[in-house]
C-alpha positions as CSV (number, residue, x, y, z in Angstrom):
1,M,103.1,95.2,133.8
2,A,101.3,94.7,130.5
3,D,102.1,96.1,127.1
4,F,100.0,99.1,126.1
5,L,99.5,100.6,122.6
6,N,98.5,104.0,121.3
7,C,97.6,105.1,117.8
8,V,97.2,108.7,116.5
9,R,95.7,109.5,113.1
10,V,96.5,112.8,111.4
11,V,96.2,114.5,108.0
12,V,99.1,116.8,107.0
13,K,98.4,120.1,105.2
14,Q,99.2,120.2,101.5
15,G,102.9,120.6,100.9
16,C,103.9,119.9,104.6
17,D,104.6,116.1,104.4
18,K,108.4,116.5,104.3
19,Q,108.5,118.9,107.3
20,Y,106.1,116.7,109.3
21,L,108.1,113.5,108.5
22,G,111.3,115.2,109.5
23,A,109.8,116.3,112.8
24,V,108.5,112.8,113.6
25,E,111.9,111.3,112.7
26,A,113.8,113.8,114.9
27,W,111.5,113.3,117.9
28,V,113.2,111.4,120.8
29,S,111.0,108.6,122.1
30,P,109.9,109.1,125.7
31,K,110.9,106.7,128.5
32,G,108.7,103.5,128.3
33,M,108.1,103.7,124.6
34,R,109.6,100.5,123.2
35,E,108.7,100.8,119.5
36,R,107.1,103.3,117.3
37,Y,105.8,103.3,113.7
38,L,104.4,105.8,111.3
39,A,102.2,104.5,108.5
40,R,101.1,106.5,105.5
41,T,97.4,105.6,105.2
42,G,96.5,107.8,102.3
43,E,97.4,111.0,100.5
44,R,98.8,113.2,103.3
45,A,97.2,110.8,105.9
46,Y,99.3,109.1,108.6
47,C,98.9,106.9,111.6
48,F,101.4,106.9,114.4
49,V,101.5,103.7,116.5
50,A,103.6,103.2,119.6
51,L,104.2,100.2,121.9
52,W,104.6,101.1,125.6
53,D,105.9,99.2,128.6
54,S,102.6,100.0,130.4
55,Q,99.7,102.4,130.6
56,E,101.6,104.3,133.3
57,S,104.5,104.9,130.9
58,L,102.1,106.3,128.3
59,V,100.4,108.6,130.9
60,A,103.8,109.8,132.2
61,A,104.9,110.7,128.7
62,R,101.7,112.7,127.8
63,P,103.3,116.1,128.4
64,L,106.2,115.2,126.0
65,M,103.7,114.0,123.4
66,I,101.6,117.1,123.7
67,E,104.8,119.2,123.4
68,H,105.6,117.3,120.2
69,L,102.1,117.8,118.9
70,N,102.3,121.5,119.6
71,S,105.5,121.7,117.5
72,V,103.8,120.2,114.5
73,R,100.2,121.4,115.0
74,D,100.5,124.1,112.3
75,L,101.4,121.3,109.8
76,L,98.2,119.4,110.4
77,E,94.6,119.8,109.1
78,E,91.7,119.8,111.4
79,L,90.0,116.4,111.2
80,S,86.7,117.7,112.7
81,P,85.6,120.3,115.3
82,E,85.2,117.5,117.8
83,L,88.6,115.9,117.3
84,G,90.8,118.8,116.3
85,V,94.0,117.8,114.5
86,T,94.4,114.3,115.9
87,D,92.3,111.2,116.4
88,P,94.1,109.4,119.3
89,V,93.2,106.0,120.9
90,S,95.0,103.7,123.3
91,G,94.6,100.5,125.1
92,L,95.9,97.3,126.5
93,V,97.5,94.8,124.1
94,V,95.2,91.8,124.2
95,H,96.8,89.7,121.4
96,T,100.2,89.5,119.8
97,V,101.3,87.4,116.8
98,K,105.0,87.2,116.1
99,G,106.6,85.7,113.1
């Protein structure tokens, strides 16, 4: 099994940062998610990144991730009509640098 990574970009509505951050912090990582990070990439803009055991782990966890998204959806701004409130991408880790 190879490492797999997913990234999700969001923009939080004005005044909702604290509530969004609390919800992300309280969320329990699904099985197969080894590490997760949340970066502030701009004013009210965030990028969630998770490292998974495999693509299969990510796929199996999608219902839990959608459930979490639905719990914070009202806190997020629409990025575009095509994307909705998230801009997700995922893929196989092809290069790792440690230290």
